[in-house]
PDB file with one MODEL, atoms N, CA, C and O in Angstrom:
MODEL        1
ATOM      1  N   MET A   1     178.203-101.035 126.737  1.00  0.00           N
ATOM      2  CA  MET A   1     177.861 -99.718 126.218  1.00  0.00           C
ATOM      3  C   MET A   1     178.421 -99.513 124.814  1.00  0.00           C
ATOM      4  O   MET A   1     177.727 -99.005 123.934  1.00  0.00           O
ATOM      5  N   GLU A   2     179.690 -99.913 124.603  1.00  0.00           N
ATOM      6  CA  GLU A   2     180.301 -99.699 123.293  1.00  0.00           C
ATOM      7  C   GLU A   2     179.562-100.442 122.188  1.00  0.00           C
ATOM      8  O   GLU A   2     179.316 -99.881 121.120  1.00  0.00           O
ATOM      9  N   SER A   3     179.211-101.691 122.433  1.00  0.00           N
ATOM     10  CA  SER A   3     178.524-102.450 121.384  1.00  0.00           C
ATOM     11  C   SER A   3     177.147-101.863 121.105  1.00  0.00           C
ATOM     12  O   SER A   3     176.686-101.887 119.964  1.00  0.00           O
ATOM     13  N   THR A   4     176.485-101.338 122.131  1.00  0.00           N
ATOM     14  CA  THR A   4     175.186-100.695 121.928  1.00  0.00           C
ATOM     15  C   THR A   4     175.346 -99.463 121.044  1.00  0.00           C
ATOM     16  O   THR A   4     174.546 -99.235 120.137  1.00  0.00           O
ATOM     17  N   LEU A   5     176.378 -98.674 121.312  1.00  0.00           N
ATOM     18  CA  LEU A   5     176.614 -97.484 120.485  1.00  0.00           C
ATOM     19  C   LEU A   5     176.959 -97.881 119.054  1.00  0.00           C
ATOM     20  O   LEU A   5     176.443 -97.295 118.102  1.00  0.00           O
ATOM     21  N   LEU A   6     177.821 -98.866 118.904  1.00  0.00           N
ATOM     22  CA  LEU A   6     178.231 -99.263 117.561  1.00  0.00           C
ATOM     23  C   LEU A   6     177.084 -99.863 116.761  1.00  0.00           C
ATOM     24  O   LEU A   6     177.135 -99.876 115.531  1.00  0.00           O
ATOM     25  N   ASN A   7     176.056-100.358 117.431  1.00  0.00           N
ATOM     26  CA  ASN A   7     174.880-100.860 116.713  1.00  0.00           C
ATOM     27  C   ASN A   7     174.148 -99.739 115.984  1.00  0.00           C
ATOM     28  O   ASN A   7     173.329-100.007 115.104  1.00  0.00           O
ATOM     29  N   ARG A   8     174.428 -98.504 116.334  1.00  0.00           N
ATOM     30  CA  ARG A   8     173.806 -97.350 115.671  1.00  0.00           C
ATOM     31  C   ARG A   8     174.458 -97.045 114.321  1.00  0.00           C
ATOM     32  O   ARG A   8     173.939 -96.235 113.552  1.00  0.00           O
ATOM     33  N   ILE A   9     175.583 -97.684 114.032  1.00  0.00           N
ATOM     34  CA  ILE A   9     176.335 -97.423 112.803  1.00  0.00           C
ATOM     35  C   ILE A   9     176.234 -98.639 111.890  1.00  0.00           C
ATOM     36  O   ILE A   9     176.331 -99.781 112.338  1.00  0.00           O
ATOM     37  N   SER A  10     176.039 -98.374 110.618  1.00  0.00           N
ATOM     38  CA  SER A  10     176.007 -99.476 109.660  1.00  0.00           C
ATOM     39  C   SER A  10     176.633 -99.014 108.348  1.00  0.00           C
ATOM     40  O   SER A  10     176.761 -97.819 108.083  1.00  0.00           O
ATOM     41  N   ASN A  11     177.008 -99.973 107.556  1.00  0.00           N
ATOM     42  CA  ASN A  11     177.431 -99.669 106.192  1.00  0.00           C
ATOM     43  C   ASN A  11     176.909-100.770 105.285  1.00  0.00           C
ATOM     44  O   ASN A  11     177.049-101.963 105.556  1.00  0.00           O
ATOM     45  N   ASN A  12     176.309-100.323 104.212  1.00  0.00           N
ATOM     46  CA  ASN A  12     175.681-101.220 103.250  1.00  0.00           C
ATOM     47  C   ASN A  12     176.074-100.706 101.874  1.00  0.00           C
ATOM     48  O   ASN A  12     175.868 -99.528 101.583  1.00  0.00           O
ATOM     49  N   PRO A  13     176.636-101.557 101.019  1.00  0.00           N
ATOM     50  CA  PRO A  13     177.074-101.105  99.706  1.00  0.00           C
ATOM     51  C   PRO A  13     175.951-100.486  98.866  1.00  0.00           C
ATOM     52  O   PRO A  13     176.221 -99.732  97.931  1.00  0.00           O
ATOM     53  N   ASP A  14     174.711-100.797  99.192  1.00  0.00           N
ATOM     54  CA  ASP A  14     173.582-100.253  98.437  1.00  0.00           C
ATOM     55  C   ASP A  14     173.087 -98.912  98.974  1.00  0.00           C
ATOM     56  O   ASP A  14     172.210 -98.286  98.378  1.00  0.00           O
ATOM     57  N   ILE A  15     173.650 -98.472 100.099  1.00  0.00           N
ATOM     58  CA  ILE A  15     173.247 -97.195 100.701  1.00  0.00           C
ATOM     59  C   ILE A  15     174.452 -96.274 100.759  1.00  0.00           C
ATOM     60  O   ILE A  15     175.454 -96.589 101.402  1.00  0.00           O
ATOM     61  N   LEU A  16     174.353 -95.141 100.089  1.00  0.00           N
ATOM     62  CA  LEU A  16     175.416 -94.128 100.101  1.00  0.00           C
ATOM     63  C   LEU A  16     176.782 -94.723  99.795  1.00  0.00           C
ATOM     64  O   LEU A  16     177.766 -94.429 100.475  1.00  0.00           O
ATOM     65  N   THR A  17     176.832 -95.535  98.800  1.00  0.00           N
ATOM     66  CA  THR A  17     178.054 -96.200  98.323  1.00  0.00           C
ATOM     67  C   THR A  17     178.818 -96.955  99.405  1.00  0.00           C
ATOM     68  O   THR A  17     180.033 -97.122  99.309  1.00  0.00           O
ATOM     69  N   GLY A  18     178.109 -97.406 100.427  1.00  0.00           N
ATOM     70  CA  GLY A  18     178.726 -98.219 101.462  1.00  0.00           C
ATOM     71  C   GLY A  18     179.419 -97.449 102.570  1.00  0.00           C
ATOM     72  O   GLY A  18     180.022 -98.053 103.457  1.00  0.00           O
ATOM     73  N   LYS A  19     179.344 -96.122 102.535  1.00  0.00           N
ATOM     74  CA  LYS A  19     179.959 -95.343 103.609  1.00  0.00           C
ATOM     75  C   LYS A  19     179.203 -95.583 104.908  1.00  0.00           C
ATOM     76  O   LYS A  19     177.984 -95.760 104.897  1.00  0.00           O
ATOM     77  N   PRO A  20     179.927 -95.591 106.034  1.00  0.00           N
ATOM     78  CA  PRO A  20     179.248 -95.802 107.307  1.00  0.00           C
ATOM     79  C   PRO A  20     178.272 -94.669 107.616  1.00  0.00           C
ATOM     80  O   PRO A  20     178.604 -93.492 107.479  1.00  0.00           O
ATOM     81  N   VAL A  21     177.093 -95.036 108.024  1.00  0.00           N
ATOM     82  CA  VAL A  21     176.044 -94.070 108.366  1.00  0.00           C
ATOM     83  C   VAL A  21     175.445 -94.447 109.713  1.00  0.00           C
ATOM     84  O   VAL A  21     175.590 -95.575 110.185  1.00  0.00           O
ATOM     85  N   GLY A  22     174.777 -93.488 110.313  1.00  0.00           N
ATOM     86  CA  GLY A  22     174.102 -93.744 111.577  1.00  0.00           C
ATOM     87  C   GLY A  22     172.682 -94.215 111.322  1.00  0.00           C
ATOM     88  O   GLY A  22     172.143 -94.070 110.225  1.00  0.00           O
ATOM     89  N   ARG A  23     172.104 -94.770 112.343  1.00  0.00           N
ATOM     90  CA  ARG A  23     170.765 -95.364 112.251  1.00  0.00           C
ATOM     91  C   ARG A  23     169.854 -94.610 111.293  1.00  0.00           C
ATOM     92  O   ARG A  23     169.708 -93.397 111.440  1.00  0.00           O
ATOM     93  N   VAL A  24     169.293 -95.207 110.411  1.00  0.00           N
ATOM     94  CA  VAL A  24     168.299 -94.790 109.423  1.00  0.00           C
ATOM     95  C   VAL A  24     168.387 -93.343 108.938  1.00  0.00           C
ATOM     96  O   VAL A  24     167.523 -92.923 108.169  1.00  0.00           O
ATOM     97  N   MET A  25     169.356 -92.586 109.336  1.00  0.00           N
ATOM     98  CA  MET A  25     169.355 -91.148 109.053  1.00  0.00           C
ATOM     99  C   MET A  25     170.143 -90.746 107.823  1.00  0.00           C
ATOM    100  O   MET A  25     170.066 -89.593 107.398  1.00  0.00           O
ATOM    101  N   ARG A  26     170.872 -91.633 107.259  1.00  0.00           N
ATOM    102  CA  ARG A  26     171.629 -91.326 106.052  1.00  0.00           C
ATOM    103  C   ARG A  26     172.592 -90.153 106.249  1.00  0.00           C
ATOM    104  O   ARG A  26     172.825 -89.371 105.328  1.00  0.00           O
ATOM    105  N   LEU A  27     173.133 -90.043 107.424  1.00  0.00           N
ATOM    106  CA  LEU A  27     174.101 -88.990 107.717  1.00  0.00           C
ATOM    107  C   LEU A  27     175.449 -89.674 107.901  1.00  0.00           C
ATOM    108  O   LEU A  27     175.655 -90.423 108.855  1.00  0.00           O
ATOM    109  N   PHE A  28     176.365 -89.404 106.969  1.00  0.00           N
ATOM    110  CA  PHE A  28     177.676 -90.052 107.007  1.00  0.00           C
ATOM    111  C   PHE A  28     178.357 -89.864 108.355  1.00  0.00           C
ATOM    112  O   PHE A  28     178.264 -88.800 108.967  1.00  0.00           O
ATOM    113  N   VAL A  29     179.032 -90.892 108.804  1.00  0.00           N
ATOM    114  CA  VAL A  29     179.902 -90.767 109.967  1.00  0.00           C
ATOM    115  C   VAL A  29     180.939 -89.685 109.668  1.00  0.00           C
ATOM    116  O   VAL A  29     181.225 -88.829 110.506  1.00  0.00           O
ATOM    117  N   GLU A  30     181.488 -89.741 108.470  1.00  0.00           N
ATOM    118  CA  GLU A  30     182.522 -88.797 108.035  1.00  0.00           C
ATOM    119  C   GLU A  30     182.044 -87.344 108.147  1.00  0.00           C
ATOM    120  O   GLU A  30     182.805 -86.477 108.574  1.00  0.00           O
ATOM    121  N   HIS A  31     180.813 -87.079 107.774  1.00  0.00           N
ATOM    122  CA  HIS A  31     180.255 -85.727 107.822  1.00  0.00           C
ATOM    123  C   HIS A  31     180.263 -85.194 109.254  1.00  0.00           C
ATOM    124  O   HIS A  31     180.677 -84.059 109.493  1.00  0.00           O
ATOM    125  N   VAL A  32     179.817 -85.993 110.184  1.00  0.00           N
ATOM    126  CA  VAL A  32     179.767 -85.582 111.588  1.00  0.00           C
ATOM    127  C   VAL A  32     181.181 -85.355 112.117  1.00  0.00           C
ATOM    128  O   VAL A  32     181.427 -84.376 112.821  1.00  0.00           O
ATOM    129  N   LEU A  33     182.103 -86.243 111.789  1.00  0.00           N
ATOM    130  CA  LEU A  33     183.476 -86.098 112.267  1.00  0.00           C
ATOM    131  C   LEU A  33     184.123 -84.825 111.727  1.00  0.00           C
ATOM    132  O   LEU A  33     184.837 -84.141 112.460  1.00  0.00           O
ATOM    133  N   LYS A  34     183.888 -84.501 110.476  1.00  0.00           N
ATOM    134  CA  LYS A  34     184.443 -83.272 109.910  1.00  0.00           C
ATOM    135  C   LYS A  34     183.863 -82.034 110.590  1.00  0.00           C
ATOM    136  O   LYS A  34     184.577 -81.061 110.831  1.00  0.00           O
ATOM    137  N   MET A  35     182.586 -82.075 110.892  1.00  0.00           N
ATOM    138  CA  MET A  35     181.966 -80.938 111.566  1.00  0.00           C
ATOM    139  C   MET A  35     182.530 -80.785 112.978  1.00  0.00           C
ATOM    140  O   MET A  35     182.789 -79.665 113.418  1.00  0.00           O
ATOM    141  N   LEU A  36     182.721 -81.884 113.685  1.00  0.00           N
ATOM    142  CA  LEU A  36     183.313 -81.825 115.018  1.00  0.00           C
ATOM    143  C   LEU A  36     184.741 -81.280 114.942  1.00  0.00           C
ATOM    144  O   LEU A  36     185.157 -80.490 115.789  1.00  0.00           O
ATOM    145  N   ALA A  37     185.482 -81.706 113.928  1.00  0.00           N
ATOM    146  CA  ALA A  37     186.858 -81.225 113.758  1.00  0.00           C
ATOM    147  C   ALA A  37     186.898 -79.719 113.508  1.00  0.00           C
ATOM    148  O   ALA A  37     187.881 -79.060 113.847  1.00  0.00           O
ATOM    149  N   ARG A  38     185.846 -79.177 112.921  1.00  0.00           N
ATOM    150  CA  ARG A  38     185.765 -77.731 112.676  1.00  0.00           C
ATOM    151  C   ARG A  38     185.295 -76.960 113.905  1.00  0.00           C
ATOM    152  O   ARG A  38     185.187 -75.734 113.870  1.00  0.00           O
ATOM    153  N   GLY A  39     185.019 -77.671 114.980  1.00  0.00           N
ATOM    154  CA  GLY A  39     184.630 -77.007 116.214  1.00  0.00           C
ATOM    155  C   GLY A  39     183.143 -76.874 116.427  1.00  0.00           C
ATOM    156  O   GLY A  39     182.710 -76.138 117.314  1.00  0.00           O
ATOM    157  N   ILE A  40     182.352 -77.569 115.634  1.00  0.00           N
ATOM    158  CA  ILE A  40     180.902 -77.550 115.828  1.00  0.00           C
ATOM    159  C   ILE A  40     180.573 -78.505 116.974  1.00  0.00           C
ATOM    160  O   ILE A  40     181.009 -79.656 116.967  1.00  0.00           O
ATOM    161  N   PHE A  41     179.832 -78.048 117.922  1.00  0.00           N
ATOM    162  CA  PHE A  41     179.554 -78.820 119.131  1.00  0.00           C
ATOM    163  C   PHE A  41     178.280 -79.635 118.993  1.00  0.00           C
ATOM    164  O   PHE A  41     177.448 -79.375 118.124  1.00  0.00           O
ATOM    165  N   ASN A  42     178.142 -80.621 119.860  1.00  0.00           N
ATOM    166  CA  ASN A  42     176.978 -81.514 119.838  1.00  0.00           C
ATOM    167  C   ASN A  42     175.664 -80.760 119.822  1.00  0.00           C
ATOM    168  O   ASN A  42     174.751 -81.135 119.086  1.00  0.00           O
ATOM    169  N   LYS A  43     175.546 -79.708 120.612  1.00  0.00           N
ATOM    170  CA  LYS A  43     174.269 -78.995 120.682  1.00  0.00           C
ATOM    171  C   LYS A  43     173.898 -78.395 119.331  1.00  0.00           C
ATOM    172  O   LYS A  43     172.714 -78.282 119.011  1.00  0.00           O
ATOM    173  N   HIS A  44     174.890 -78.008 118.535  1.00  0.00           N
ATOM    174  CA  HIS A  44     174.599 -77.483 117.201  1.00  0.00           C
ATOM    175  C   HIS A  44     174.096 -78.578 116.267  1.00  0.00           C
ATOM    176  O   HIS A  44     173.245 -78.336 115.411  1.00  0.00           O
ATOM    177  N   PHE A  45     174.631 -79.785 116.441  1.00  0.00           N
ATOM    178  CA  PHE A  45     174.128 -80.912 115.657  1.00  0.00           C
ATOM    179  C   PHE A  45     172.664 -81.157 115.963  1.00  0.00           C
ATOM    180  O   PHE A  45     171.846 -81.360 115.066  1.00  0.00           O
ATOM    181  N   ILE A  46     172.355 -81.134 117.243  1.00  0.00           N
ATOM    182  CA  ILE A  46     170.985 -81.412 117.668  1.00  0.00           C
ATOM    183  C   ILE A  46     170.039 -80.341 117.121  1.00  0.00           C
ATOM    184  O   ILE A  46     168.907 -80.644 116.747  1.00  0.00           O
ATOM    185  N   GLU A  47     170.500 -79.096 117.074  1.00  0.00           N
ATOM    186  CA  GLU A  47     169.674 -78.024 116.506  1.00  0.00           C
ATOM    187  C   GLU A  47     169.503 -78.209 114.996  1.00  0.00           C
ATOM    188  O   GLU A  47     168.405 -78.054 114.461  1.00  0.00           O
ATOM    189  N   GLU A  48     170.600 -78.542 114.325  1.00  0.00           N
ATOM    190  CA  GLU A  48     170.583 -78.691 112.863  1.00  0.00           C
ATOM    191  C   GLU A  48     169.864 -79.968 112.418  1.00  0.00           C
ATOM    192  O   GLU A  48     169.149 -79.971 111.416  1.00  0.00           O
ATOM    193  N   TYR A  49     170.060 -81.034 113.164  1.00  0.00           N
ATOM    194  CA  TYR A  49     169.491 -82.335 112.839  1.00  0.00           C
ATOM    195  C   TYR A  49     168.713 -82.822 114.068  1.00  0.00           C
ATOM    196  O   TYR A  49     169.243 -83.618 114.844  1.00  0.00           O
ATOM    197  N   PRO A  50     167.489 -82.371 114.259  1.00  0.00           N
ATOM    198  CA  PRO A  50     166.748 -82.682 115.483  1.00  0.00           C
ATOM    199  C   PRO A  50     166.502 -84.172 115.719  1.00  0.00           C
ATOM    200  O   PRO A  50     166.163 -84.566 116.835  1.00  0.00           O
ATOM    201  N   PHE A  51     166.663 -84.993 114.708  1.00  0.00           N
ATOM    202  CA  PHE A  51     166.486 -86.433 114.876  1.00  0.00           C
ATOM    203  C   PHE A  51     167.714 -87.091 115.491  1.00  0.00           C
ATOM    204  O   PHE A  51     167.655 -88.258 115.879  1.00  0.00           O
ATOM    205  N   LEU A  52     168.828 -86.363 115.587  1.00  0.00           N
ATOM    206  CA  LEU A  52     170.029 -86.911 116.208  1.00  0.00           C
ATOM    207  C   LEU A  52     169.890 -86.938 117.716  1.00  0.00           C
ATOM    208  O   LEU A  52     169.263 -86.062 118.312  1.00  0.00           O
ATOM    209  N   GLU A  53     170.467 -87.930 118.311  1.00  0.00           N
ATOM    210  CA  GLU A  53     170.547 -88.029 119.761  1.00  0.00           C
ATOM    211  C   GLU A  53     172.024 -87.959 120.141  1.00  0.00           C
ATOM    212  O   GLU A  53     172.896 -88.234 119.317  1.00  0.00           O
ATOM    213  N   GLU A  54     172.293 -87.597 121.369  1.00  0.00           N
ATOM    214  CA  GLU A  54     173.681 -87.535 121.843  1.00  0.00           C
ATOM    215  C   GLU A  54     174.399 -88.860 121.567  1.00  0.00           C
ATOM    216  O   GLU A  54     175.564 -88.861 121.169  1.00  0.00           O
ATOM    217  N   ASP A  55     173.720 -89.971 121.773  1.00  0.00           N
ATOM    218  CA  ASP A  55     174.347 -91.266 121.536  1.00  0.00           C
ATOM    219  C   ASP A  55     174.671 -91.497 120.059  1.00  0.00           C
ATOM    220  O   ASP A  55     175.572 -92.275 119.744  1.00  0.00           O
ATOM    221  N   ASP A  56     173.962 -90.844 119.163  1.00  0.00           N
ATOM    222  CA  ASP A  56     174.299 -90.957 117.738  1.00  0.00           C
ATOM    223  C   ASP A  56     175.663 -90.326 117.471  1.00  0.00           C
ATOM    224  O   ASP A  56     176.462 -90.857 116.699  1.00  0.00           O
ATOM    225  N   ILE A  57     175.915 -89.210 118.106  1.00  0.00           N
ATOM    226  CA  ILE A  57     177.208 -88.537 117.939  1.00  0.00           C
ATOM    227  C   ILE A  57     178.306 -89.360 118.614  1.00  0.00           C
ATOM    228  O   ILE A  57     179.384 -89.549 118.050  1.00  0.00           O
ATOM    229  N   ARG A  58     178.030 -89.841 119.812  1.00  0.00           N
ATOM    230  CA  ARG A  58     178.996 -90.694 120.513  1.00  0.00           C
ATOM    231  C   ARG A  58     179.318 -91.944 119.689  1.00  0.00           C
ATOM    232  O   ARG A  58     180.471 -92.369 119.631  1.00  0.00           O
ATOM    233  N   ALA A  59     178.322 -92.517 119.067  1.00  0.00           N
ATOM    234  CA  ALA A  59     178.525 -93.723 118.258  1.00  0.00           C
ATOM    235  C   ALA A  59     179.457 -93.435 117.088  1.00  0.00           C
ATOM    236  O   ALA A  59     180.321 -94.252 116.767  1.00  0.00           O
ATOM    237  N   ARG A  60     179.293 -92.298 116.458  1.00  0.00           N
ATOM    238  CA  ARG A  60     180.164 -91.950 115.333  1.00  0.00           C
ATOM    239  C   ARG A  60     181.600 -91.759 115.794  1.00  0.00           C
ATOM    240  O   ARG A  60     182.533 -92.187 115.114  1.00  0.00           O
ATOM    241  N   LEU A  61     181.786 -91.125 116.933  1.00  0.00           N
ATOM    242  CA  LEU A  61     183.135 -90.954 117.470  1.00  0.00           C
ATOM    243  C   LEU A  61     183.746 -92.302 117.836  1.00  0.00           C
ATOM    244  O   LEU A  61     184.903 -92.572 117.513  1.00  0.00           O
ATOM    245  N   LEU A  62     182.984 -93.130 118.497  1.00  0.00           N
ATOM    246  CA  LEU A  62     183.476 -94.450 118.872  1.00  0.00           C
ATOM    247  C   LEU A  62     183.836 -95.256 117.625  1.00  0.00           C
ATOM    248  O   LEU A  62     184.866 -95.929 117.592  1.00  0.00           O
ATOM    249  N   TYR A  63     183.000 -95.185 116.618  1.00  0.00           N
ATOM    250  CA  TYR A  63     183.265 -95.899 115.367  1.00  0.00           C
ATOM    251  C   TYR A  63     184.591 -95.430 114.769  1.00  0.00           C
ATOM    252  O   TYR A  63     185.412 -96.243 114.346  1.00  0.00           O
ATOM    253  N   ALA A  64     184.791 -94.121 114.739  1.00  0.00           N
ATOM    254  CA  ALA A  64     186.029 -93.582 114.173  1.00  0.00           C
ATOM    255  C   ALA A  64     187.253 -94.055 114.947  1.00  0.00           C
ATOM    256  O   ALA A  64     188.262 -94.423 114.346  1.00  0.00           O
ATOM    257  N   PHE A  65     187.171 -94.047 116.264  1.00  0.00           N
ATOM    258  CA  PHE A  65     188.313 -94.476 117.074  1.00  0.00           C
ATOM    259  C   PHE A  65     188.506 -95.989 117.043  1.00  0.00           C
ATOM    260  O   PHE A  65     189.609 -96.477 117.291  1.00  0.00           O
ATOM    261  N   THR A  66     187.452 -96.730 116.745  1.00  0.00           N
ATOM    262  CA  THR A  66     187.564 -98.180 116.628  1.00  0.00           C
ATOM    263  C   THR A  66     188.192 -98.566 115.300  1.00  0.00           C
ATOM    264  O   THR A  66     189.019 -99.475 115.231  1.00  0.00           O
ATOM    265  N   ILE A  67     187.792 -97.869 114.252  1.00  0.00           N
ATOM    266  CA  ILE A  67     188.292 -98.174 112.913  1.00  0.00           C
ATOM    267  C   ILE A  67     189.690 -97.589 112.689  1.00  0.00           C
ATOM    268  O   ILE A  67     190.535 -98.215 112.049  1.00  0.00           O
ATOM    269  N   PHE A  68     189.926 -96.389 113.220  1.00  0.00           N
ATOM    270  CA  PHE A  68     191.200 -95.687 113.035  1.00  0.00           C
ATOM    271  C   PHE A  68     191.824 -95.379 114.402  1.00  0.00           C
ATOM    272  O   PHE A  68     191.835 -94.224 114.826  1.00  0.00           O
ATOM    273  N   PRO A  69     192.345 -96.403 115.096  1.00  0.00           N
ATOM    274  CA  PRO A  69     192.840 -96.180 116.470  1.00  0.00           C
ATOM    275  C   PRO A  69     194.042 -95.266 116.564  1.00  0.00           C
ATOM    276  O   PRO A  69     194.538 -95.010 117.662  1.00  0.00           O
TER     277      PRO A  69
ENDMDL
END
């Protein structure tokens, strides 16, 4: 499950200066994490960004905890 989620995250120096982003959406991992830290819940993400799936949010969290344990 973890590797499947992490496959949703990529970083490419030619895209958004190499910051980690989720599948094709150009939404920084960092952006989602900051919003979660401010108390914005998953359902608000889905409303704001209808192309996001719950697993996209989970992938960003997993990525953060994998990179910054």
